[in-house]
N, C-alpha and C positions, 0 to 999 in steps of 0.2 A: 034546626034545633033538635029534631028527632035523631039526626045522625050523631050529634054530640052526646045526647043522652044514651044512645045505644053504645057508643065507644066507652062512655063512663061506666055503664053497667057491665060491659064486657071486661073492662079493666078490673072492676071489683070482683067479678067472677074469677079472674086469673089470680088476683091477690088471695082470695079465699082458697083456691086450689093449692097455691103455693104454701100457704100457712098450714094446710092439712098435710102436705108432703113433708114439710119441715117437722111437724109433730110426729109423723111416722118415723122419720129418720132419727129424731131424738130418742124415741122409744127403742129403736133398733140399736142405737149407740149405747144406751143404758144397758141393754141386754148383753151387749158384747164387752162392755167395760171390764167386768171381772176377768174374763178370758184374756183380754188385752193386757191387763195388769199382771196376770200370772205369767203370760208369755214374756213380758218385759223383765220380770224377776228371773225367769229361767235363762233369758238371754244374758243378763248381767252375771249370773252364776257361771254360765258357760264361758263367757269372756274372761272371768276371773280364773277359772280352771285352765284355760288356754295360756294365760299369762304365766301362771305358776309352772305349768308343764314346760313352757318355752324356757323359763329360767332354770329349771332343774334337769331337763332332758336335752332339749335342742341346743342350747348354748354350749353346754359342756361337750356334747358330741361334735359340734362344729369346731370347737377349739382343738379337740383330739384329732379330727380330720386335718385341720390346718397344720398341726404339728407333724403328722405323718406325711403330708404332702411336702412340707419343708425338708424333712429328713430324706425323703425319696429323691428330691431335687438335688440335695447335697451329695447323696450317694451316687447319683447319676453323673454329677460333675466330676467326682473323684474317680469314678470308673472310666469316664471318657478321657480324663487326663492320663490315667495309668495306661489305657489302651494306646493312646498316641505315643507315649513314652516307650512302648515295647515294639516299636517299629510299625505301628499302624499308620494310617493315612495322615 
């Protein structure tokens, strides 16, 4: 019977310790909450800025590069055809 009572008391001690730890963690989380919310807003703003810049800078530049590559490929084909026609290989 003493063994059961000892286990019971030990279990209660562990529950009390756990409750105190949870209380400490809640206070820490409350202290961090404003910073976490601010960082979340900053992240949303940064993602929005990246999306805008991608649409205004990256995509047009990519389209320009794609056009230039296509033109260079066409010029290379024309040049290769002309070279073959002039007695090349």
